[in-house]
N, CA, C and O atoms as CSV, one atom per row, in Angstrom:
chain,resi,resn,atom,element,x,y,z
A,1,MET,N,N,69.042,1.553,91.667
A,1,MET,CA,C,69.237,0.200,92.137
A,1,MET,C,C,68.217,-0.162,93.204
A,1,MET,O,O,67.691,-1.274,93.217
A,2,LEU,N,N,67.937,0.783,94.102
A,2,LEU,CA,C,66.972,0.533,95.157
A,2,LEU,C,C,65.575,0.316,94.606
A,2,LEU,O,O,64.856,-0.551,95.103
A,3,THR,N,N,65.168,1.064,93.610
A,3,THR,CA,C,63.819,0.941,93.079
A,3,THR,C,C,63.608,-0.407,92.400
A,3,THR,O,O,62.519,-0.975,92.481
A,4,THR,N,N,64.635,-0.923,91.734
A,4,THR,CA,C,64.515,-2.219,91.086
A,4,THR,C,C,64.317,-3.315,92.123
A,4,THR,O,O,63.467,-4.189,91.955
A,5,SER,N,N,65.092,-3.269,93.183
A,5,SER,CA,C,64.968,-4.262,94.241
A,5,SER,C,C,63.606,-4.159,94.922
A,5,SER,O,O,62.968,-5.173,95.206
A,6,ASN,N,N,63.166,-2.934,95.180
A,6,ASN,CA,C,61.888,-2.713,95.842
A,6,ASN,C,C,60.731,-3.173,94.960
A,6,ASN,O,O,59.791,-3.797,95.452
A,7,SER,N,N,60.789,-2.869,93.653
A,7,SER,CA,C,59.708,-3.269,92.751
A,7,SER,C,C,59.659,-4.783,92.583
A,7,SER,O,O,58.573,-5.338,92.415
A,8,SER,N,N,60.798,-5.465,92.623
A,8,SER,CA,C,60.774,-6.927,92.518
A,8,SER,C,C,60.177,-7.544,93.780
A,8,SER,O,O,59.495,-8.567,93.710
A,9,LYS,N,N,60.432,-6.918,94.946
A,9,LYS,CA,C,59.825,-7.401,96.185
A,9,LYS,C,C,58.312,-7.221,96.140
A,9,LYS,O,O,57.562,-8.088,96.589
A,10,VAL,N,N,57.872,-6.089,95.595
A,10,VAL,CA,C,56.440,-5.835,95.481
A,10,VAL,C,C,55.813,-6.836,94.516
A,10,VAL,O,O,54.723,-7.346,94.776
A,11,ALA,N,N,56.496,-7.124,93.398
A,11,ALA,CA,C,55.976,-8.083,92.417
A,11,ALA,C,C,55.863,-9.470,93.030
A,11,ALA,O,O,54.883,-10.176,92.793
A,12,ILE,N,N,56.858,-9.863,93.816
A,12,ILE,CA,C,56.818,-11.166,94.481
A,12,ILE,C,C,55.663,-11.195,95.477
A,12,ILE,O,O,54.942,-12.189,95.561
A,13,THR,N,N,55.488,-10.132,96.218
A,13,THR,CA,C,54.417,-10.071,97.207
A,13,THR,C,C,53.048,-10.141,96.536
A,13,THR,O,O,52.158,-10.844,97.015
A,14,ILE,N,N,52.877,-9.421,95.438
A,14,ILE,CA,C,51.599,-9.467,94.716
A,14,ILE,C,C,51.349,-10.864,94.172
A,14,ILE,O,O,50.236,-11.379,94.280
A,15,ARG,N,N,52.376,-11.487,93.585
A,15,ARG,CA,C,52.240,-12.857,93.073
A,15,ARG,C,C,51.895,-13.826,94.197
A,15,ARG,O,O,51.029,-14.686,94.036
A,16,GLU,N,N,52.565,-13.689,95.322
A,16,GLU,CA,C,52.290,-14.571,96.467
A,16,GLU,C,C,50.868,-14.374,96.977
A,16,GLU,O,O,50.199,-15.340,97.341
A,17,LYS,N,N,50.403,-13.125,97.005
A,17,LYS,CA,C,49.044,-12.833,97.448
A,17,LYS,C,C,48.025,-13.455,96.489
A,17,LYS,O,O,47.032,-14.034,96.929
A,18,GLN,N,N,48.270,-13.337,95.180
A,18,GLN,CA,C,47.371,-13.930,94.187
A,18,GLN,C,C,47.349,-15.452,94.321
A,18,GLN,O,O,46.292,-16.076,94.227
A,19,LEU,N,N,48.509,-16.035,94.539
A,19,LEU,CA,C,48.593,-17.481,94.707
A,19,LEU,C,C,47.859,-17.927,95.968
A,19,LEU,O,O,47.159,-18.940,95.957
A,20,ALA,N,N,48.020,-17.174,97.051
A,20,ALA,CA,C,47.321,-17.498,98.294
A,20,ALA,C,C,45.805,-17.383,98.106
A,20,ALA,O,O,45.060,-18.221,98.613
A,21,ASP,N,N,45.343,-16.364,97.388
A,21,ASP,CA,C,43.911,-16.209,97.114
A,21,ASP,C,C,43.374,-17.383,96.295
A,21,ASP,O,O,42.286,-17.889,96.571
A,22,GLU,N,N,44.135,-17.812,95.290
A,22,GLU,CA,C,43.717,-18.962,94.481
A,22,GLU,C,C,43.639,-20.228,95.335
A,22,GLU,O,O,42.698,-21.012,95.208
A,23,HIS,N,N,44.617,-20.419,96.189
A,23,HIS,CA,C,44.610,-21.601,97.054
A,23,HIS,C,C,43.431,-21.571,98.027
A,23,HIS,O,O,42.828,-22.608,98.302
A,24,MET,N,N,43.104,-20.394,98.544
A,24,MET,CA,C,41.970,-20.298,99.457
A,24,MET,C,C,40.654,-20.557,98.734
A,24,MET,O,O,39.734,-21.132,99.316
A,25,LYS,N,N,40.552,-20.141,97.475
A,25,LYS,CA,C,39.361,-20.476,96.682
A,25,LYS,C,C,39.268,-21.981,96.495
A,25,LYS,O,O,38.179,-22.553,96.562
A,26,ASP,N,N,40.409,-22.625,96.261
A,26,ASP,CA,C,40.430,-24.086,96.139
A,26,ASP,C,C,39.983,-24.758,97.437
A,26,ASP,O,O,39.216,-25.720,97.412
A,27,VAL,N,N,40.465,-24.246,98.568
A,27,VAL,CA,C,40.077,-24.805,99.867
A,27,VAL,C,C,38.571,-24.666,100.059
A,27,VAL,O,O,37.913,-25.601,100.514
A,28,GLU,N,N,38.030,-23.513,99.716
A,28,GLU,CA,C,36.591,-23.298,99.867
A,28,GLU,C,C,35.795,-24.243,98.963
A,28,GLU,O,O,34.775,-24.790,99.384
A,29,LEU,N,N,36.255,-24.436,97.729
A,29,LEU,CA,C,35.570,-25.371,96.824
A,29,LEU,C,C,35.640,-26.802,97.344
A,29,LEU,O,O,34.670,-27.553,97.246
A,30,LEU,N,N,36.779,-27.172,97.890
A,30,LEU,CA,C,36.907,-28.511,98.465
A,30,LEU,C,C,35.972,-28.702,99.648
A,30,LEU,O,O,35.362,-29.760,99.803
A,31,LEU,N,N,35.864,-27.679,100.479
A,31,LEU,CA,C,34.947,-27.760,101.620
A,31,LEU,C,C,33.489,-27.835,101.158
A,31,LEU,O,O,32.700,-28.588,101.729
A,32,GLU,N,N,33.125,-27.060,100.128
A,32,GLU,CA,C,31.766,-27.142,99.582
A,32,GLU,C,C,31.482,-28.545,99.070
A,32,GLU,O,O,30.411,-29.102,99.313
A,33,ASN,N,N,32.448,-29.107,98.360
A,33,ASN,CA,C,32.295,-30.470,97.842
A,33,ASN,C,C,32.138,-31.470,98.981
A,33,ASN,O,O,31.319,-32.385,98.900
A,34,MET,N,N,32.916,-31.297,100.032
A,34,MET,CA,C,32.828,-32.193,101.184
A,34,MET,C,C,31.452,-32.096,101.840
A,34,MET,O,O,30.878,-33.114,102.225
A,35,PHE,N,N,30.922,-30.882,101.970
A,35,PHE,CA,C,29.607,-30.719,102.583
A,35,PHE,C,C,28.523,-31.362,101.723
A,35,PHE,O,O,27.547,-31.888,102.258
A,36,LYS,N,N,28.677,-31.330,100.409
A,36,LYS,CA,C,27.688,-31.975,99.533
A,36,LYS,C,C,27.788,-33.491,99.619
A,36,LYS,O,O,26.768,-34.176,99.697
A,37,ARG,N,N,29.012,-34.022,99.605
A,37,ARG,CA,C,29.202,-35.474,99.651
A,37,ARG,C,C,28.836,-36.054,101.005
A,37,ARG,O,O,28.308,-37.163,101.086
A,38,GLU,N,N,29.106,-35.328,102.046
A,38,GLU,CA,C,28.902,-35.829,103.402
A,38,GLU,C,C,27.666,-35.206,104.054
A,38,GLU,O,O,27.679,-34.886,105.243
A,39,GLU,N,N,26.601,-35.039,103.268
A,39,GLU,CA,C,25.394,-34.417,103.801
A,39,GLU,C,C,24.780,-35.255,104.922
A,39,GLU,O,O,24.255,-34.703,105.889
A,40,ALA,N,N,24.839,-36.563,104.803
A,40,ALA,CA,C,24.287,-37.422,105.856
A,40,ALA,C,C,25.035,-37.208,107.171
A,40,ALA,O,O,24.421,-37.164,108.237
A,41,THR,N,N,26.342,-37.077,107.097
A,41,THR,CA,C,27.131,-36.818,108.298
A,41,THR,C,C,26.772,-35.458,108.887
A,41,THR,O,O,26.620,-35.320,110.101
A,42,LEU,N,N,26.640,-34.465,108.031
A,42,LEU,CA,C,26.248,-33.131,108.486
A,42,LEU,C,C,24.896,-33.184,109.191
A,42,LEU,O,O,24.719,-32.567,110.241
A,43,GLN,N,N,23.956,-33.908,108.626
A,43,GLN,CA,C,22.629,-34.020,109.229
A,43,GLN,C,C,22.697,-34.685,110.600
A,43,GLN,O,O,22.055,-34.231,111.547
A,44,LEU,N,N,23.467,-35.748,110.703
A,44,LEU,CA,C,23.597,-36.426,111.991
A,44,LEU,C,C,24.249,-35.531,113.045
A,44,LEU,O,O,23.815,-35.501,114.197
A,45,VAL,N,N,25.286,-34.809,112.648
A,45,VAL,CA,C,25.961,-33.903,113.588
A,45,VAL,C,C,24.993,-32.830,114.073
A,45,VAL,O,O,24.915,-32.556,115.271
A,46,LEU,N,N,24.258,-32.225,113.147
A,46,LEU,CA,C,23.306,-31.179,113.532
A,46,LEU,C,C,22.193,-31.729,114.416
A,46,LEU,O,O,21.778,-31.070,115.369
A,47,ASP,N,N,21.709,-32.925,114.111
A,47,ASP,CA,C,20.677,-33.543,114.955
A,47,ASP,C,C,21.171,-33.752,116.374
A,47,ASP,O,O,20.467,-33.439,117.334
A,48,ARG,N,N,22.378,-34.278,116.509
A,48,ARG,CA,C,22.921,-34.530,117.847
A,48,ARG,C,C,23.144,-33.226,118.605
A,48,ARG,O,O,22.849,-33.131,119.796
A,49,LEU,N,N,23.666,-32.226,117.904
A,49,LEU,CA,C,23.869,-30.929,118.550
A,49,LEU,C,C,22.543,-30.306,118.984
A,49,LEU,O,O,22.465,-29.686,120.045
A,50,TYR,N,N,21.498,-30.469,118.163
A,50,TYR,CA,C,20.179,-29.953,118.535
A,50,TYR,C,C,19.654,-30.659,119.779
A,50,TYR,O,O,19.139,-30.018,120.695
A,51,ASP,N,N,19.787,-31.987,119.807
A,51,ASP,CA,C,19.315,-32.746,120.968
A,51,ASP,C,C,20.011,-32.297,122.251
A,51,ASP,O,O,19.359,-32.043,123.264
A,52,ILE,N,N,21.323,-32.203,122.200
A,52,ILE,CA,C,22.100,-31.811,123.378
A,52,ILE,C,C,21.791,-30.372,123.767
A,52,ILE,O,O,21.543,-30.080,124.937
A,53,GLY,N,N,21.805,-29.480,122.790
A,53,GLY,CA,C,21.591,-28.065,123.073
A,53,GLY,C,C,20.196,-27.764,123.593
A,53,GLY,O,O,20.036,-26.985,124.533
A,54,SER,N,N,19.184,-28.378,122.986
A,54,SER,CA,C,17.818,-28.103,123.444
A,54,SER,C,C,17.607,-28.640,124.862
A,54,SER,O,O,17.010,-27.957,125.694
A,55,ASN,N,N,18.082,-29.839,125.143
A,55,ASN,CA,C,17.947,-30.387,126.503
A,55,ASN,C,C,18.685,-29.537,127.528
A,55,ASN,O,O,18.142,-29.243,128.593
A,56,ASN,N,N,19.902,-29.143,127.221
A,56,ASN,CA,C,20.670,-28.318,128.160
A,56,ASN,C,C,20.010,-26.961,128.385
A,56,ASN,O,O,19.946,-26.478,129.515
A,57,LEU,N,N,19.518,-26.346,127.306
A,57,LEU,CA,C,18.866,-25.049,127.430
A,57,LEU,C,C,17.585,-25.149,128.251
A,57,LEU,O,O,17.330,-24.310,129.116
A,58,ILE,N,N,16.789,-26.167,127.982
A,58,ILE,CA,C,15.537,-26.343,128.729
A,58,ILE,C,C,15.829,-26.630,130.195
A,58,ILE,O,O,15.186,-26.059,131.075
A,59,ASN,N,N,16.782,-27.502,130.465
A,59,ASN,CA,C,17.123,-27.805,131.860
A,59,ASN,C,C,17.658,-26.574,132.587
A,59,ASN,O,O,17.422,-26.414,133.784
A,60,TYR,N,N,18.374,-25.707,131.879
A,60,TYR,CA,C,18.951,-24.514,132.483
A,60,TYR,C,C,17.887,-23.446,132.742
A,60,TYR,O,O,17.899,-22.795,133.787
A,61,ARG,N,N,16.965,-23.266,131.784
A,61,ARG,CA,C,16.007,-22.165,131.861
A,61,ARG,C,C,14.679,-22.526,132.532
A,61,ARG,O,O,14.050,-21.661,133.142
A,62,VAL,N,N,14.238,-23.798,132.430
A,62,VAL,CA,C,12.907,-24.180,132.903
A,62,VAL,C,C,13.054,-25.092,134.106
A,62,VAL,O,O,13.551,-26.212,133.989
A,63,LYS,N,N,12.621,-24.609,135.265
A,63,LYS,CA,C,12.794,-25.375,136.498
A,63,LYS,C,C,11.613,-26.290,136.838
A,63,LYS,O,O,11.847,-27.437,137.220
A,64,PRO,N,N,10.347,-25.839,136.719
A,64,PRO,CA,C,9.241,-26.739,137.098
A,64,PRO,C,C,9.235,-28.009,136.245
A,64,PRO,O,O,9.335,-27.937,135.020
A,65,ARG,N,N,9.118,-29.153,136.884
A,65,ARG,CA,C,9.251,-30.446,136.210
A,65,ARG,C,C,8.223,-30.638,135.091
A,65,ARG,O,O,8.576,-31.110,134.010
A,66,ARG,N,N,6.962,-30.280,135.333
A,66,ARG,CA,C,5.917,-30.472,134.316
A,66,ARG,C,C,6.181,-29.579,133.104
A,66,ARG,O,O,6.053,-30.016,131.961
A,67,LEU,N,N,6.542,-28.350,133.364
A,67,LEU,CA,C,6.840,-27.426,132.273
A,67,LEU,C,C,8.095,-27.871,131.518
A,67,LEU,O,O,8.198,-27.694,130.304
A,68,ASN,N,N,9.031,-28.442,132.244
A,68,ASN,CA,C,10.259,-28.947,131.641
A,68,ASN,C,C,9.925,-30.036,130.621
A,68,ASN,O,O,10.438,-30.017,129.502
A,69,ARG,N,N,9.076,-30.977,130.999
A,69,ARG,CA,C,8.680,-32.054,130.080
A,69,ARG,C,C,7.944,-31.506,128.867
A,69,ARG,O,O,8.175,-31.954,127.744
A,70,LEU,N,N,7.059,-30.539,129.087
A,70,LEU,CA,C,6.324,-29.922,127.985
A,70,LEU,C,C,7.284,-29.255,127.007
A,70,LEU,O,O,7.129,-29.398,125.794
A,71,MET,N,N,8.256,-28.539,127.511
A,71,MET,CA,C,9.224,-27.857,126.641
A,71,MET,C,C,10.072,-28.857,125.855
A,71,MET,O,O,10.398,-28.610,124.694
A,72,LYS,N,N,10.429,-29.973,126.469
A,72,LYS,CA,C,11.196,-30.997,125.746
A,72,LYS,C,C,10.346,-31.616,124.646
A,72,LYS,O,O,10.861,-31.947,123.578
A,73,TRP,N,N,9.058,-31.775,124.892
A,73,TRP,CA,C,8.156,-32.304,123.864
A,73,TRP,C,C,8.062,-31.311,122.698
A,73,TRP,O,O,8.088,-31.717,121.536
A,74,ILE,N,N,7.955,-30.022,123.004
A,74,ILE,CA,C,7.909,-28.982,121.967
A,74,ILE,C,C,9.217,-28.969,121.177
A,74,ILE,O,O,9.215,-28.785,119.960
A,75,ALA,N,N,10.323,-29.163,121.875
A,75,ALA,CA,C,11.629,-29.187,121.196
A,75,ALA,C,C,11.705,-30.351,120.205
A,75,ALA,O,O,12.266,-30.204,119.119
A,76,ARG,N,N,11.148,-31.499,120.572
A,76,ARG,CA,C,11.133,-32.636,119.644
A,76,ARG,C,C,10.273,-32.337,118.422
A,76,ARG,O,O,10.603,-32.751,117.310
A,77,LEU,N,N,9.157,-31.609,118.628
A,77,LEU,CA,C,8.280,-31.265,117.508
A,77,LEU,C,C,8.934,-30.269,116.551
A,77,LEU,O,O,8.688,-30.320,115.346
A,78,THR,N,N,9.749,-29.382,117.067
A,78,THR,CA,C,10.371,-28.354,116.216
A,78,THR,C,C,11.672,-28.824,115.576
A,78,THR,O,O,12.266,-28.096,114.780
A,79,LYS,N,N,12.113,-30.008,115.906
A,79,LYS,CA,C,13.386,-30.516,115.383
A,79,LYS,C,C,13.408,-30.589,113.854
A,79,LYS,O,O,14.415,-30.191,113.267
A,80,PRO,N,N,12.358,-31.075,113.165
A,80,PRO,CA,C,12.419,-31.127,111.692
A,80,PRO,C,C,12.599,-29.747,111.051
A,80,PRO,O,O,13.331,-29.608,110.072
A,81,ALA,N,N,11.938,-28.739,111.596
A,81,ALA,CA,C,12.098,-27.390,111.041
A,81,ALA,C,C,13.525,-26.895,111.249
A,81,ALA,O,O,14.134,-26.330,110.340
A,82,PHE,N,N,14.055,-27.112,112.454
A,82,PHE,CA,C,15.438,-26.728,112.722
A,82,PHE,C,C,16.375,-27.473,111.774
A,82,PHE,O,O,17.302,-26.887,111.214
A,83,HIS,N,N,16.126,-28.753,111.603
A,83,HIS,CA,C,16.977,-29.598,110.766
A,83,HIS,C,C,17.037,-29.044,109.342
A,83,HIS,O,O,18.121,-28.904,108.775
A,84,TYR,N,N,15.890,-28.734,108.772
A,84,TYR,CA,C,15.828,-28.216,107.402
A,84,TYR,C,C,16.599,-26.904,107.275
A,84,TYR,O,O,17.411,-26.736,106.365
A,85,ILE,N,N,16.337,-25.984,108.190
A,85,ILE,CA,C,16.987,-24.671,108.129
A,85,ILE,C,C,18.487,-24.785,108.391
A,85,ILE,O,O,19.287,-24.141,107.713
A,86,ALA,N,N,18.865,-25.593,109.359
A,86,ALA,CA,C,20.280,-25.716,109.725
A,86,ALA,C,C,21.108,-26.363,108.617
A,86,ALA,O,O,22.237,-25.943,108.361
A,87,VAL,N,N,20.558,-27.374,107.965
A,87,VAL,CA,C,21.297,-28.029,106.877
A,87,VAL,C,C,21.489,-27.055,105.722
A,87,VAL,O,O,22.587,-26.957,105.173
A,88,ARG,N,N,20.437,-26.336,105.348
A,88,ARG,CA,C,20.565,-25.363,104.258
A,88,ARG,C,C,21.576,-24.274,104.607
A,88,ARG,O,O,22.421,-23.919,103.786
A,89,TRP,N,N,21.486,-23.742,105.834
A,89,TRP,CA,C,22.402,-22.680,106.248
A,89,TRP,C,C,23.834,-23.198,106.279
A,89,TRP,O,O,24.753,-22.511,105.834
A,90,SER,N,N,24.025,-24.399,106.799
A,90,SER,CA,C,25.374,-24.958,106.921
A,90,SER,C,C,26.008,-25.188,105.562
A,90,SER,O,O,27.176,-24.858,105.357
A,91,LYS,N,N,25.250,-25.750,104.635
A,91,LYS,CA,C,25.806,-26.002,103.310
A,91,LYS,C,C,26.147,-24.708,102.592
A,91,LYS,O,O,27.077,-24.668,101.787
A,92,LYS,N,N,25.401,-23.651,102.880
A,92,LYS,CA,C,25.634,-22.374,102.209
A,92,LYS,C,C,26.781,-21.598,102.847
A,92,LYS,O,O,27.594,-21.015,102.130
A,93,ASN,N,N,26.866,-21.577,104.162
A,93,ASN,CA,C,27.787,-20.674,104.862
A,93,ASN,C,C,29.025,-21.322,105.464
A,93,ASN,O,O,30.066,-20.672,105.558
A,94,CYS,N,N,28.945,-22.568,105.869
A,94,CYS,CA,C,30.065,-23.182,106.593
A,94,CYS,C,C,31.353,-23.295,105.779
A,94,CYS,O,O,32.425,-23.041,106.330
A,95,PRO,N,N,31.305,-23.664,104.497
A,95,PRO,CA,C,32.584,-23.738,103.776
A,95,PRO,C,C,33.356,-22.419,103.801
A,95,PRO,O,O,34.573,-22.423,103.987
A,96,LYS,N,N,32.673,-21.304,103.618
A,96,LYS,CA,C,33.341,-19.993,103.643
A,96,LYS,C,C,33.847,-19.680,105.049
A,96,LYS,O,O,34.976,-19.217,105.211
A,97,LEU,N,N,33.023,-19.930,106.063
A,97,LEU,CA,C,33.435,-19.651,107.438
A,97,LEU,C,C,34.633,-20.506,107.845
A,97,LEU,O,O,35.568,-20.006,108.471
A,98,ILE,N,N,34.610,-21.773,107.496
A,98,ILE,CA,C,35.714,-22.672,107.841
A,98,ILE,C,C,36.977,-22.277,107.089
A,98,ILE,O,O,38.066,-22.263,107.663
A,99,ALA,N,N,36.834,-21.952,105.791
A,99,ALA,CA,C,38.002,-21.543,105.002
A,99,ALA,C,C,38.622,-20.272,105.575
A,99,ALA,O,O,39.844,-20.169,105.678
A,100,ASP,N,N,37.792,-19.310,105.946
A,100,ASP,CA,C,38.312,-18.072,106.542
A,100,ASP,C,C,39.015,-18.356,107.865
A,100,ASP,O,O,40.079,-17.803,108.141
A,101,TRP,N,N,38.419,-19.216,108.677
A,101,TRP,CA,C,39.040,-19.556,109.962
A,101,TRP,C,C,40.378,-20.270,109.738
A,101,TRP,O,O,41.361,-19.974,110.418
A,102,LEU,N,N,40.414,-21.200,108.793
A,102,LEU,CA,C,41.663,-21.908,108.502
A,102,LEU,C,C,42.730,-20.943,108.004
A,102,LEU,O,O,43.904,-21.084,108.348
A,103,TYR,N,N,42.333,-19.968,107.199
A,103,TYR,CA,C,43.285,-18.985,106.692
A,103,TYR,C,C,43.898,-18.182,107.844
A,103,TYR,O,O,45.090,-17.877,107.828
A,104,THR,N,N,43.080,-17.844,108.838
A,104,THR,CA,C,43.629,-17.111,109.985
A,104,THR,C,C,44.607,-17.974,110.775
A,104,THR,O,O,45.500,-17.446,111.437
A,105,GLN,N,N,44.449,-19.284,110.713
A,105,GLN,CA,C,45.337,-20.175,111.444
A,105,GLN,C,C,46.719,-20.268,110.803
A,105,GLN,O,O,47.688,-20.607,111.483
A,106,VAL,N,N,46.825,-19.976,109.516
A,106,VAL,CA,C,48.124,-20.047,108.842
A,106,VAL,C,C,48.718,-18.660,108.594
A,106,VAL,O,O,49.763,-18.543,107.954
A,107,GLN,N,N,48.070,-17.619,109.088
A,107,GLN,CA,C,48.593,-16.262,108.981
A,107,GLN,C,C,49.593,-16.016,110.100
A,107,GLN,O,O,49.428,-16.517,111.212
A,108,PHE,N,N,50.619,-15.251,109.803
A,108,PHE,CA,C,51.602,-14.849,110.803
A,108,PHE,C,C,51.717,-13.336,110.753
A,108,PHE,O,O,51.539,-12.737,109.692
A,109,PRO,N,N,52.009,-12.716,111.872
A,109,PRO,CA,C,52.137,-11.253,111.849
A,109,PRO,C,C,53.328,-10.835,110.983
A,109,PRO,O,O,54.351,-11.519,110.927
A,110,HIS,N,N,53.164,-9.699,110.314
A,110,HIS,CA,C,54.250,-9.192,109.470
A,110,HIS,C,C,55.357,-8.644,110.354
A,110,HIS,O,O,55.074,-7.972,111.347
A,111,PRO,N,N,56.618,-8.918,110.014
A,111,PRO,CA,C,57.718,-8.374,110.812
A,111,PRO,C,C,57.760,-6.851,110.672
A,111,PRO,O,O,57.387,-6.317,109.627
A,112,PRO,N,N,58.200,-6.162,111.694
A,112,PRO,CA,C,58.279,-4.692,111.610
A,112,PRO,C,C,59.250,-4.260,110.517
A,112,PRO,O,O,60.316,-4.854,110.357
A,113,VAL,N,N,58.886,-3.243,109.779
A,113,VAL,CA,C,59.717,-2.745,108.673
A,113,VAL,C,C,60.781,-1.823,109.222
A,113,VAL,O,O,60.491,-0.955,110.046
A,114,GLY,N,N,62.015,-2.004,108.772
A,114,GLY,CA,C,63.111,-1.123,109.140
A,114,GLY,C,C,63.872,-1.550,110.385
A,114,GLY,O,O,64.799,-0.852,110.795
A,115,ASN,N,N,63.518,-2.654,110.991
A,115,ASN,CA,C,64.253,-3.100,112.175
A,115,ASN,C,C,65.137,-4.264,111.870
A,115,ASN,O,O,65.827,-4.764,112.758
């Protein structure tokens, strides 16, 4: 009697795990689709983050005023290269990273067995 109950619990757990895996694949596909449809938004977000980050980094690391201006000019020149690389990397990696992070947000610790 115990083995039947235990095996049905295992079967339910395996089915639930398979269903959760399928749903997470769906979430990842939806995120990939969103990144493709909203590429203009992604580009704008990355551009703004680059502007803020480069200015903050230069202001933090470079103190002489003339050198500070030169570094900001260099940062503006390198923006297109960053933009190209960042958009490609984001479209390739962000859906998986976001899906994994979201999955951790809906995970709960397993209750202790036997208590």
